[in-house]
C-alpha positions, 0 to 999 in steps of 0.5 A: 163137155169142157165143163164136165171134164173140168169137174172130173179133174177137180170136183167142186161137190164130190159125194161121200163114198168108199168103205162098202155098201150099207155102211153108216154115212159117218164112216164114209169118206169124201176122198180116199186119196187114191186119185180116182174120180167116179161118175155114178148114179143112184135111184132117187124119188125123182129117178136116177141122180148122177154125182161125182165121187172121189172114193169108190161109189159102193151101192151106186151105178158106176158109169165112168171112172178116170184118174183125176190127173188123166181125165182127157185120156179117159174121154178119148178112149171111153166106150159110151155103149159100155158106160150107158150099159152100166146104168143097169148094174149096181156096184157092190150092192143090190140092184134097185129098179124104179117101178 
């Protein structure tokens, strides 16, 4: 868990997000400058893929969000039942279910 916390504080390979759902990939940004870090999942051919975002993950399944400088507080207070429930909810886009 310590390695995951470090990645949340300083993501090594964040994924582009932001702007909105269905926007061209060239318009998305790596970091929106707001200081939040998101753990989000999306459907892939092999099942759910999980990534870290430093911009809003529209169209993804946002599991956790924390201020990058306050990740430890988020882990101290997180309700894991709510986080796992978010797997069923798409943030700002259509829900895509695997068959």
